[in-house]
PDB file of N, CA, C, O and CB in Angstrom:
ATOM      1  N   UNK A   1      24.209  23.500 -43.937  1.00  0.00           N
ATOM      2  CA  UNK A   1      23.101  23.880 -42.869  1.00  0.00           C
ATOM      3  C   UNK A   1      23.084  24.941 -42.393  1.00  0.00           C
ATOM      4  O   UNK A   1      24.152  25.310 -41.904  1.00  0.00           O
ATOM      5  CB  UNK A   1      23.035  23.225 -41.838  1.00  0.00           C
ATOM      6  N   UNK A   2      21.834  25.945 -42.315  1.00  0.00           N
ATOM      7  CA  UNK A   2      21.812  27.006 -41.380  1.00  0.00           C
ATOM      8  C   UNK A   2      21.039  26.915 -40.627  1.00  0.00           C
ATOM      9  O   UNK A   2      20.060  26.173 -40.703  1.00  0.00           O
ATOM     10  CB  UNK A   2      21.702  28.070 -41.736  1.00  0.00           C
ATOM     11  N   UNK A   3      21.362  27.786 -39.575  1.00  0.00           N
ATOM     12  CA  UNK A   3      20.799  27.644 -38.293  1.00  0.00           C
ATOM     13  C   UNK A   3      20.144  29.029 -37.931  1.00  0.00           C
ATOM     14  O   UNK A   3      20.643  30.067 -38.366  1.00  0.00           O
ATOM     15  CB  UNK A   3      21.899  27.186 -37.251  1.00  0.00           C
ATOM     16  N   UNK A   4      19.200  29.040 -37.259  1.00  0.00           N
ATOM     17  CA  UNK A   4      18.494  30.537 -36.836  1.00  0.00           C
ATOM     18  C   UNK A   4      17.807  30.188 -35.299  1.00  0.00           C
ATOM     19  O   UNK A   4      17.108  29.214 -35.019  1.00  0.00           O
ATOM     20  CB  UNK A   4      17.037  31.112 -38.168  1.00  0.00           C
ATOM     21  N   UNK A   5      18.173  31.137 -34.535  1.00  0.00           N
ATOM     22  CA  UNK A   5      17.617  31.335 -33.095  1.00  0.00           C
ATOM     23  C   UNK A   5      16.755  32.217 -33.020  1.00  0.00           C
ATOM     24  O   UNK A   5      17.035  33.397 -33.231  1.00  0.00           O
ATOM     25  CB  UNK A   5      18.498  31.669 -32.131  1.00  0.00           C
ATOM     26  N   UNK A   6      15.304  31.723 -32.641  1.00  0.00           N
ATOM     27  CA  UNK A   6      14.461  32.998 -32.572  1.00  0.00           C
ATOM     28  C   UNK A   6      14.769  33.342 -30.824  1.00  0.00           C
ATOM     29  O   UNK A   6      14.515  32.706 -29.801  1.00  0.00           O
ATOM     30  CB  UNK A   6      12.532  32.665 -33.079  1.00  0.00           C
ATOM     31  N   UNK A   7      15.364  34.521 -31.057  1.00  0.00           N
ATOM     32  CA  UNK A   7      15.691  35.242 -29.734  1.00  0.00           C
ATOM     33  C   UNK A   7      14.437  35.459 -28.968  1.00  0.00           C
ATOM     34  O   UNK A   7      14.584  35.396 -27.747  1.00  0.00           O
ATOM     35  CB  UNK A   7      16.402  36.646 -29.965  1.00  0.00           C
ATOM     36  N   UNK A   8      13.055  35.739 -29.469  1.00  0.00           N
ATOM     37  CA  UNK A   8      12.096  35.943 -28.841  1.00  0.00           C
ATOM     38  C   UNK A   8      11.574  34.549 -27.978  1.00  0.00           C
ATOM     39  O   UNK A   8      10.896  34.640 -26.954  1.00  0.00           O
ATOM     40  CB  UNK A   8      11.221  36.520 -29.793  1.00  0.00           C
ATOM     41  N   UNK A   9      11.905  33.571 -28.428  1.00  0.00           N
ATOM     42  CA  UNK A   9      11.480  32.183 -27.848  1.00  0.00           C
ATOM     43  C   UNK A   9      12.690  31.822 -26.854  1.00  0.00           C
ATOM     44  O   UNK A   9      12.286  31.208 -25.866  1.00  0.00           O
ATOM     45  CB  UNK A   9      11.266  30.934 -29.125  1.00  0.00           C
ATOM     46  N   UNK A  10      13.940  32.031 -26.870  1.00  0.00           N
ATOM     47  CA  UNK A  10      14.840  31.753 -26.224  1.00  0.00           C
ATOM     48  C   UNK A  10      14.905  32.092 -25.007  1.00  0.00           C
ATOM     49  O   UNK A  10      15.109  33.284 -24.778  1.00  0.00           O
ATOM     50  CB  UNK A  10      15.640  32.027 -26.703  1.00  0.00           C
ATOM     51  N   UNK A  11      14.744  31.109 -23.821  1.00  0.00           N
ATOM     52  CA  UNK A  11      14.793  31.385 -22.526  1.00  0.00           C
ATOM     53  C   UNK A  11      16.087  31.441 -21.905  1.00  0.00           C
ATOM     54  O   UNK A  11      16.194  31.940 -20.785  1.00  0.00           O
ATOM     55  CB  UNK A  11      14.064  30.551 -21.919  1.00  0.00           C
ATOM     56  N   UNK A  12      17.263  30.896 -22.631  1.00  0.00           N
ATOM     57  CA  UNK A  12      18.190  30.637 -22.107  1.00  0.00           C
ATOM     58  C   UNK A  12      18.657  29.438 -21.296  1.00  0.00           C
ATOM     59  O   UNK A  12      19.734  29.473 -20.701  1.00  0.00           O
ATOM     60  CB  UNK A  12      18.220  31.434 -21.671  1.00  0.00           C
ATOM     61  N   UNK A  13      17.823  28.334 -21.267  1.00  0.00           N
ATOM     62  CA  UNK A  13      17.939  26.935 -21.041  1.00  0.00           C
ATOM     63  C   UNK A  13      19.746  26.378 -20.741  1.00  0.00           C
ATOM     64  O   UNK A  13      20.336  25.968 -19.741  1.00  0.00           O
ATOM     65  CB  UNK A  13      17.199  26.224 -22.511  1.00  0.00           C
ATOM     66  N   UNK A  14      20.181  26.647 -22.258  1.00  0.00           N
ATOM     67  CA  UNK A  14      21.407  26.138 -22.383  1.00  0.00           C
ATOM     68  C   UNK A  14      21.601  24.737 -22.881  1.00  0.00           C
ATOM     69  O   UNK A  14      22.716  24.358 -23.240  1.00  0.00           O
ATOM     70  CB  UNK A  14      21.951  26.265 -21.242  1.00  0.00           C
ATOM     71  N   UNK A  15      20.629  24.019 -22.909  1.00  0.00           N
ATOM     72  CA  UNK A  15      20.611  22.741 -23.783  1.00  0.00           C
ATOM     73  C   UNK A  15      21.590  22.762 -25.069  1.00  0.00           C
ATOM     74  O   UNK A  15      22.345  21.835 -25.361  1.00  0.00           O
ATOM     75  CB  UNK A  15      19.104  22.516 -24.312  1.00  0.00           C
ATOM     76  N   UNK A  16      21.467  23.877 -25.734  1.00  0.00           N
ATOM     77  CA  UNK A  16      22.342  23.873 -27.089  1.00  0.00           C
ATOM     78  C   UNK A  16      23.573  24.118 -26.959  1.00  0.00           C
ATOM     79  O   UNK A  16      24.352  23.789 -27.853  1.00  0.00           O
ATOM     80  CB  UNK A  16      21.981  24.776 -28.057  1.00  0.00           C
ATOM     81  N   UNK A  17      24.003  24.748 -25.816  1.00  0.00           N
ATOM     82  CA  UNK A  17      25.516  25.141 -25.587  1.00  0.00           C
ATOM     83  C   UNK A  17      25.975  23.932 -24.857  1.00  0.00           C
ATOM     84  O   UNK A  17      27.191  23.912 -24.669  1.00  0.00           O
ATOM     85  CB  UNK A  17      25.799  26.600 -24.681  1.00  0.00           C
ATOM     86  N   UNK A  18      25.300  22.913 -24.396  1.00  0.00           N
ATOM     87  CA  UNK A  18      25.681  21.839 -23.931  1.00  0.00           C
ATOM     88  C   UNK A  18      25.978  20.849 -24.797  1.00  0.00           C
ATOM     89  O   UNK A  18      26.944  20.129 -24.547  1.00  0.00           O
ATOM     90  CB  UNK A  18      24.927  21.491 -23.164  1.00  0.00           C
ATOM     91  N   UNK A  19      25.097  20.611 -26.126  1.00  0.00           N
ATOM     92  CA  UNK A  19      25.199  20.237 -27.375  1.00  0.00           C
ATOM     93  C   UNK A  19      25.827  20.295 -27.874  1.00  0.00           C
ATOM     94  O   UNK A  19      26.422  19.320 -28.331  1.00  0.00           O
ATOM     95  CB  UNK A  19      24.766  20.420 -27.955  1.00  0.00           C
ATOM     96  N   UNK A  20      26.153  21.710 -28.152  1.00  0.00           N
ATOM     97  CA  UNK A  20      27.390  22.207 -29.208  1.00  0.00           C
ATOM     98  C   UNK A  20      27.939  23.652 -28.928  1.00  0.00           C
ATOM     99  O   UNK A  20      27.694  24.764 -29.395  1.00  0.00           O
ATOM    100  CB  UNK A  20      26.827  22.248 -30.841  1.00  0.00           C
ATOM    101  N   UNK A  21      28.836  23.129 -27.910  1.00  0.00           N
ATOM    102  CA  UNK A  21      29.464  24.477 -27.380  1.00  0.00           C
ATOM    103  C   UNK A  21      30.468  25.196 -28.417  1.00  0.00           C
ATOM    104  O   UNK A  21      31.003  26.285 -28.210  1.00  0.00           O
ATOM    105  CB  UNK A  21      30.314  24.164 -25.992  1.00  0.00           C
ATOM    106  N   UNK A  22      30.596  24.572 -29.320  1.00  0.00           N
ATOM    107  CA  UNK A  22      31.669  25.273 -30.380  1.00  0.00           C
ATOM    108  C   UNK A  22      30.618  25.953 -31.192  1.00  0.00           C
ATOM    109  O   UNK A  22      31.050  26.772 -32.003  1.00  0.00           O
ATOM    110  CB  UNK A  22      32.760  24.147 -31.398  1.00  0.00           C
ATOM    111  N   UNK A  23      29.423  25.793 -31.145  1.00  0.00           N
ATOM    112  CA  UNK A  23      28.419  26.674 -32.169  1.00  0.00           C
ATOM    113  C   UNK A  23      27.669  27.744 -31.273  1.00  0.00           C
ATOM    114  O   UNK A  23      27.492  28.904 -31.643  1.00  0.00           O
ATOM    115  CB  UNK A  23      27.155  25.624 -32.993  1.00  0.00           C
ATOM    116  N   UNK A  24      27.222  27.206 -29.983  1.00  0.00           N
ATOM    117  CA  UNK A  24      26.060  28.175 -29.537  1.00  0.00           C
ATOM    118  C   UNK A  24      26.648  28.590 -28.072  1.00  0.00           C
ATOM    119  O   UNK A  24      27.378  27.777 -27.506  1.00  0.00           O
ATOM    120  CB  UNK A  24      24.362  27.357 -29.463  1.00  0.00           C
ATOM    121  N   UNK A  25      26.311  29.988 -27.369  1.00  0.00           N
ATOM    122  CA  UNK A  25      26.597  30.489 -26.202  1.00  0.00           C
ATOM    123  C   UNK A  25      25.452  31.219 -25.759  1.00  0.00           C
ATOM    124  O   UNK A  25      24.899  32.036 -26.496  1.00  0.00           O
ATOM    125  CB  UNK A  25      27.745  31.231 -26.235  1.00  0.00           C
ATOM    126  N   UNK A  26      25.102  30.998 -24.711  1.00  0.00           N
ATOM    127  CA  UNK A  26      24.140  31.471 -24.074  1.00  0.00           C
ATOM    128  C   UNK A  26      25.166  32.675 -22.890  1.00  0.00           C
ATOM    129  O   UNK A  26      25.914  32.401 -21.951  1.00  0.00           O
ATOM    130  CB  UNK A  26      23.161  30.044 -23.395  1.00  0.00           C
ATOM    131  N   UNK A  27      24.765  33.969 -23.465  1.00  0.00           N
ATOM    132  CA  UNK A  27      25.330  34.792 -22.774  1.00  0.00           C
ATOM    133  C   UNK A  27      24.401  35.718 -21.810  1.00  0.00           C
ATOM    134  O   UNK A  27      23.174  35.802 -21.784  1.00  0.00           O
ATOM    135  CB  UNK A  27      26.065  35.451 -23.653  1.00  0.00           C
ATOM    136  N   UNK A  28      25.478  36.449 -20.951  1.00  0.00           N
ATOM    137  CA  UNK A  28      24.740  37.181 -19.820  1.00  0.00           C
ATOM    138  C   UNK A  28      23.070  37.461 -20.065  1.00  0.00           C
ATOM    139  O   UNK A  28      22.251  37.287 -19.163  1.00  0.00           O
ATOM    140  CB  UNK A  28      25.512  38.652 -19.637  1.00  0.00           C
ATOM    141  N   UNK A  29      22.780  37.828 -21.153  1.00  0.00           N
ATOM    142  CA  UNK A  29      21.537  38.393 -21.274  1.00  0.00           C
ATOM    143  C   UNK A  29      20.519  37.365 -21.354  1.00  0.00           C
ATOM    144  O   UNK A  29      19.349  37.748 -21.395  1.00  0.00           O
ATOM    145  CB  UNK A  29      21.481  39.255 -22.380  1.00  0.00           C
ATOM    146  N   UNK A  30      20.787  36.026 -21.385  1.00  0.00           N
ATOM    147  CA  UNK A  30      20.226  34.862 -21.257  1.00  0.00           C
ATOM    148  C   UNK A  30      19.461  34.481 -22.442  1.00  0.00           C
ATOM    149  O   UNK A  30      18.346  33.966 -22.364  1.00  0.00           O
ATOM    150  CB  UNK A  30      19.490  34.852 -20.149  1.00  0.00           C
ATOM    151  N   UNK A  31      20.078  34.743 -23.569  1.00  0.00           N
ATOM    152  CA  UNK A  31      19.863  34.730 -24.830  1.00  0.00           C
ATOM    153  C   UNK A  31      20.880  33.804 -25.498  1.00  0.00           C
ATOM    154  O   UNK A  31      22.035  34.054 -25.154  1.00  0.00           O
ATOM    155  CB  UNK A  31      19.867  36.055 -25.310  1.00  0.00           C
ATOM    156  N   UNK A  32      20.743  32.811 -26.355  1.00  0.00           N
ATOM    157  CA  UNK A  32      21.472  32.141 -27.074  1.00  0.00           C
ATOM    158  C   UNK A  32      21.990  32.831 -28.163  1.00  0.00           C
ATOM    159  O   UNK A  32      21.323  33.626 -28.825  1.00  0.00           O
ATOM    160  CB  UNK A  32      20.891  31.142 -27.389  1.00  0.00           C
ATOM    161  N   UNK A  33      23.200  32.545 -28.382  1.00  0.00           N
ATOM    162  CA  UNK A  33      23.878  32.982 -29.658  1.00  0.00           C
ATOM    163  C   UNK A  33      24.537  32.046 -30.398  1.00  0.00           C
ATOM    164  O   UNK A  33      24.973  31.045 -29.829  1.00  0.00           O
ATOM    165  CB  UNK A  33      24.793  33.934 -29.445  1.00  0.00           C
ATOM    166  N   UNK A  34      24.701  32.220 -31.714  1.00  0.00           N
ATOM    167  CA  UNK A  34      25.507  31.539 -33.020  1.00  0.00           C
ATOM    168  C   UNK A  34      26.915  32.083 -32.880  1.00  0.00           C
ATOM    169  O   UNK A  34      27.084  33.285 -33.089  1.00  0.00           O
ATOM    170  CB  UNK A  34      24.845  31.995 -34.653  1.00  0.00           C
ATOM    171  N   UNK A  35      27.960  31.302 -32.540  1.00  0.00           N
ATOM    172  CA  UNK A  35      29.211  31.676 -32.563  1.00  0.00           C
ATOM    173  C   UNK A  35      29.979  31.344 -33.884  1.00  0.00           C
ATOM    174  O   UNK A  35      31.178  31.622 -33.895  1.00  0.00           O
ATOM    175  CB  UNK A  35      29.800  31.115 -31.453  1.00  0.00           C
ATOM    176  N   UNK A  36      29.450  30.806 -34.949  1.00  0.00           N
ATOM    177  CA  UNK A  36      29.875  30.746 -36.309  1.00  0.00           C
ATOM    178  C   UNK A  36      28.951  31.053 -37.147  1.00  0.00           C
ATOM    179  O   UNK A  36      27.756  31.021 -36.855  1.00  0.00           O
ATOM    180  CB  UNK A  36      30.343  29.606 -36.672  1.00  0.00           C
ATOM    181  N   UNK A  37      29.533  31.474 -38.589  1.00  0.00           N
ATOM    182  CA  UNK A  37      28.474  31.899 -39.322  1.00  0.00           C
ATOM    183  C   UNK A  37      28.196  30.709 -40.257  1.00  0.00           C
ATOM    184  O   UNK A  37      27.179  30.813 -40.943  1.00  0.00           O
ATOM    185  CB  UNK A  37      28.762  33.243 -40.037  1.00  0.00           C
ATOM    186  N   UNK A  38      28.932  29.600 -40.395  1.00  0.00           N
ATOM    187  CA  UNK A  38      28.844  28.238 -41.084  1.00  0.00           C
ATOM    188  C   UNK A  38      28.801  27.454 -40.288  1.00  0.00           C
ATOM    189  O   UNK A  38      29.749  27.599 -39.516  1.00  0.00           O
ATOM    190  CB  UNK A  38      29.762  27.831 -41.912  1.00  0.00           C
ATOM    191  N   UNK A  39      28.030  26.451 -39.973  1.00  0.00           N
ATOM    192  CA  UNK A  39      28.304  25.003 -39.356  1.00  0.00           C
ATOM    193  C   UNK A  39      29.173  24.243 -39.953  1.00  0.00           C
ATOM    194  O   UNK A  39      29.059  24.129 -41.174  1.00  0.00           O
ATOM    195  CB  UNK A  39      27.213  24.182 -39.294  1.00  0.00           C
ATOM    196  N   UNK A  40      30.382  23.451 -39.179  1.00  0.00           N
ATOM    197  CA  UNK A  40      31.345  22.644 -40.120  1.00  0.00           C
ATOM    198  C   UNK A  40      30.824  21.333 -40.153  1.00  0.00           C
ATOM    199  O   UNK A  40      30.372  21.045 -39.045  1.00  0.00           O
ATOM    200  CB  UNK A  40      32.877  22.591 -39.656  1.00  0.00           C
ATOM    201  N   UNK A  41      30.704  20.426 -40.972  1.00  0.00           N
ATOM    202  CA  UNK A  41      30.302  19.457 -41.028  1.00  0.00           C
ATOM    203  C   UNK A  41      30.356  18.488 -40.231  1.00  0.00           C
ATOM    204  O   UNK A  41      29.454  17.650 -40.260  1.00  0.00           O
ATOM    205  CB  UNK A  41      30.528  19.246 -41.748  1.00  0.00           C
ATOM    206  N   UNK A  42      31.396  18.375 -39.353  1.00  0.00           N
ATOM    207  CA  UNK A  42      31.492  17.879 -38.215  1.00  0.00           C
ATOM    208  C   UNK A  42      30.822  18.143 -37.138  1.00  0.00           C
ATOM    209  O   UNK A  42      30.789  17.407 -36.152  1.00  0.00           O
ATOM    210  CB  UNK A  42      32.395  17.960 -37.973  1.00  0.00           C
ATOM    211  N   UNK A  43      30.284  19.139 -37.247  1.00  0.00           N
ATOM    212  CA  UNK A  43      29.376  19.742 -36.157  1.00  0.00           C
ATOM    213  C   UNK A  43      27.868  19.642 -36.184  1.00  0.00           C
ATOM    214  O   UNK A  43      27.089  19.854 -35.255  1.00  0.00           O
ATOM    215  CB  UNK A  43      29.622  21.111 -36.107  1.00  0.00           C
ATOM    216  N   UNK A  44      27.580  19.242 -37.553  1.00  0.00           N
ATOM    217  CA  UNK A  44      25.798  19.161 -37.890  1.00  0.00           C
ATOM    218  C   UNK A  44      25.171  17.928 -37.018  1.00  0.00           C
ATOM    219  O   UNK A  44      23.977  18.003 -36.726  1.00  0.00           O
ATOM    220  CB  UNK A  44      25.409  18.752 -39.804  1.00  0.00           C
ATOM    221  N   UNK A  45      25.775  17.027 -36.679  1.00  0.00           N
ATOM    222  CA  UNK A  45      25.188  16.296 -35.520  1.00  0.00           C
ATOM    223  C   UNK A  45      24.517  17.019 -34.073  1.00  0.00           C
ATOM    224  O   UNK A  45      23.396  17.104 -33.573  1.00  0.00           O
ATOM    225  CB  UNK A  45      26.321  15.448 -35.110  1.00  0.00           C
ATOM    226  N   UNK A  46      25.664  17.398 -33.792  1.00  0.00           N
ATOM    227  CA  UNK A  46      25.734  18.298 -32.364  1.00  0.00           C
ATOM    228  C   UNK A  46      24.709  19.182 -32.704  1.00  0.00           C
ATOM    229  O   UNK A  46      23.749  19.108 -31.938  1.00  0.00           O
ATOM    230  CB  UNK A  46      27.242  19.171 -31.943  1.00  0.00           C
ATOM    231  N   UNK A  47      24.582  20.166 -33.799  1.00  0.00           N
ATOM    232  CA  UNK A  47      23.664  21.012 -34.036  1.00  0.00           C
ATOM    233  C   UNK A  47      22.376  20.317 -33.958  1.00  0.00           C
ATOM    234  O   UNK A  47      21.605  20.656 -33.060  1.00  0.00           O
ATOM    235  CB  UNK A  47      23.897  21.648 -35.218  1.00  0.00           C
ATOM    236  N   UNK A  48      22.065  19.468 -34.707  1.00  0.00           N
ATOM    237  CA  UNK A  48      21.051  18.500 -34.526  1.00  0.00           C
ATOM    238  C   UNK A  48      20.436  18.381 -33.245  1.00  0.00           C
ATOM    239  O   UNK A  48      19.395  18.855 -32.789  1.00  0.00           O
ATOM    240  CB  UNK A  48      21.517  17.322 -34.840  1.00  0.00           C
ATOM    241  N   UNK A  49      21.373  17.592 -32.739  1.00  0.00           N
ATOM    242  CA  UNK A  49      20.716  17.448 -31.292  1.00  0.00           C
ATOM    243  C   UNK A  49      20.622  18.852 -30.398  1.00  0.00           C
ATOM    244  O   UNK A  49      19.846  18.815 -29.443  1.00  0.00           O
ATOM    245  CB  UNK A  49      21.655  16.344 -30.408  1.00  0.00           C
ATOM    246  N   UNK A  50      21.259  19.925 -30.607  1.00  0.00           N
ATOM    247  CA  UNK A  50      20.872  21.187 -29.789  1.00  0.00           C
ATOM    248  C   UNK A  50      19.294  21.259 -30.188  1.00  0.00           C
ATOM    249  O   UNK A  50      18.348  21.147 -29.408  1.00  0.00           O
ATOM    250  CB  UNK A  50      21.832  22.707 -30.254  1.00  0.00           C
ATOM    251  N   UNK A  51      19.250  21.448 -31.437  1.00  0.00           N
ATOM    252  CA  UNK A  51      17.663  21.722 -32.020  1.00  0.00           C
ATOM    253  C   UNK A  51      16.797  20.941 -31.296  1.00  0.00           C
ATOM    254  O   UNK A  51      15.833  21.522 -30.798  1.00  0.00           O
ATOM    255  CB  UNK A  51      17.379  21.337 -33.603  1.00  0.00           C
ATOM    256  N   UNK A  52      16.920  19.716 -31.113  1.00  0.00           N
ATOM    257  CA  UNK A  52      16.360  18.720 -30.729  1.00  0.00           C
ATOM    258  C   UNK A  52      15.892  18.661 -29.202  1.00  0.00           C
ATOM    259  O   UNK A  52      14.842  18.193 -28.763  1.00  0.00           O
ATOM    260  CB  UNK A  52      17.168  17.793 -31.085  1.00  0.00           C
ATOM    261  N   UNK A  53      16.897  19.229 -28.542  1.00  0.00           N
ATOM    262  CA  UNK A  53      17.070  19.507 -27.198  1.00  0.00           C
ATOM    263  C   UNK A  53      16.383  20.714 -26.559  1.00  0.00           C
ATOM    264  O   UNK A  53      16.181  20.691 -25.345  1.00  0.00           O
ATOM    265  CB  UNK A  53      18.381  19.615 -27.014  1.00  0.00           C
ATOM    266  N   UNK A  54      16.083  21.558 -27.148  1.00  0.00           N
ATOM    267  CA  UNK A  54      15.679  22.929 -26.937  1.00  0.00           C
ATOM    268  C   UNK A  54      14.299  22.885 -26.596  1.00  0.00           C
ATOM    269  O   UNK A  54      13.491  22.521 -27.451  1.00  0.00           O
ATOM    270  CB  UNK A  54      15.919  23.821 -28.114  1.00  0.00           C
ATOM    271  N   UNK A  55      13.810  23.311 -25.096  1.00  0.00           N
ATOM    272  CA  UNK A  55      12.711  23.056 -24.613  1.00  0.00           C
ATOM    273  C   UNK A  55      11.548  24.361 -25.087  1.00  0.00           C
ATOM    274  O   UNK A  55      10.413  24.513 -24.636  1.00  0.00           O
ATOM    275  CB  UNK A  55      13.011  22.836 -23.074  1.00  0.00           C
ATOM    276  N   UNK A  56      12.079  24.997 -25.873  1.00  0.00           N
ATOM    277  CA  UNK A  56      11.229  25.975 -26.419  1.00  0.00           C
ATOM    278  C   UNK A  56      11.163  25.967 -28.032  1.00  0.00           C
ATOM    279  O   UNK A  56      10.488  26.763 -28.685  1.00  0.00           O
ATOM    280  CB  UNK A  56      11.705  27.314 -25.899  1.00  0.00           C
ATOM    281  N   UNK A  57      11.830  25.118 -28.480  1.00  0.00           N
ATOM    282  CA  UNK A  57      11.710  25.053 -30.119  1.00  0.00           C
ATOM    283  C   UNK A  57      12.253  26.159 -30.597  1.00  0.00           C
ATOM    284  O   UNK A  57      11.738  26.671 -31.590  1.00  0.00           O
ATOM    285  CB  UNK A  57      10.274  24.969 -30.735  1.00  0.00           C
ATOM    286  N   UNK A  58      13.713  26.910 -29.824  1.00  0.00           N
ATOM    287  CA  UNK A  58      13.790  28.225 -30.554  1.00  0.00           C
ATOM    288  C   UNK A  58      14.907  28.128 -31.526  1.00  0.00           C
ATOM    289  O   UNK A  58      15.448  29.193 -31.822  1.00  0.00           O
ATOM    290  CB  UNK A  58      14.016  29.457 -29.582  1.00  0.00           C
ATOM    291  N   UNK A  59      15.367  26.987 -32.099  1.00  0.00           N
ATOM    292  CA  UNK A  59      16.159  26.677 -32.869  1.00  0.00           C
ATOM    293  C   UNK A  59      15.864  26.185 -34.391  1.00  0.00           C
ATOM    294  O   UNK A  59      15.367  25.072 -34.564  1.00  0.00           O
ATOM    295  CB  UNK A  59      16.714  25.933 -32.202  1.00  0.00           C
ATOM    296  N   UNK A  60      16.146  26.942 -35.377  1.00  0.00           N
ATOM    297  CA  UNK A  60      15.637  26.171 -36.957  1.00  0.00           C
ATOM    298  C   UNK A  60      16.698  26.143 -37.763  1.00  0.00           C
ATOM    299  O   UNK A  60      17.614  26.950 -37.921  1.00  0.00           O
ATOM    300  CB  UNK A  60      14.436  26.964 -37.904  1.00  0.00           C
ATOM    301  N   UNK A  61      16.370  24.732 -38.436  1.00  0.00           N
ATOM    302  CA  UNK A  61      17.359  24.150 -39.106  1.00  0.00           C
ATOM    303  C   UNK A  61      16.877  24.267 -40.591  1.00  0.00           C
ATOM    304  O   UNK A  61      15.771  23.986 -41.055  1.00  0.00           O
ATOM    305  CB  UNK A  61      17.632  22.713 -38.587  1.00  0.00           C
ATOM    306  N   UNK A  62      17.798  24.669 -41.109  1.00  0.00           N
ATOM    307  CA  UNK A  62      17.476  24.289 -42.763  1.00  0.00           C
ATOM    308  C   UNK A  62      18.554  23.585 -43.440  1.00  0.00           C
ATOM    309  O   UNK A  62      19.530  23.382 -42.717  1.00  0.00           O
ATOM    310  CB  UNK A  62      17.241  25.620 -43.707  1.00  0.00           C
ATOM    311  N   UNK A  63      18.626  23.219 -44.460  1.00  0.00           N
ATOM    312  CA  UNK A  63      19.694  22.561 -45.334  1.00  0.00           C
ATOM    313  C   UNK A  63      20.045  23.130 -46.311  1.00  0.00           C
ATOM    314  O   UNK A  63      20.903  22.632 -47.041  1.00  0.00           O
ATOM    315  CB  UNK A  63      19.446  21.449 -45.791  1.00  0.00           C
TER     316      UNK A  63
END
């Protein structure tokens, strides 16, 4: 699974960080960042949940 964050869309709501804190972090600039280069298999469900919960659809997933 590959994850991209559209930083122009991201508004720092933090839903991604709540769903997958090992993968996403909203930093002081109010934008989410990926903490890993590769998504571990055991985190894929959390990442999908994070993408679904993003209120501005800033997270894109590809397999």
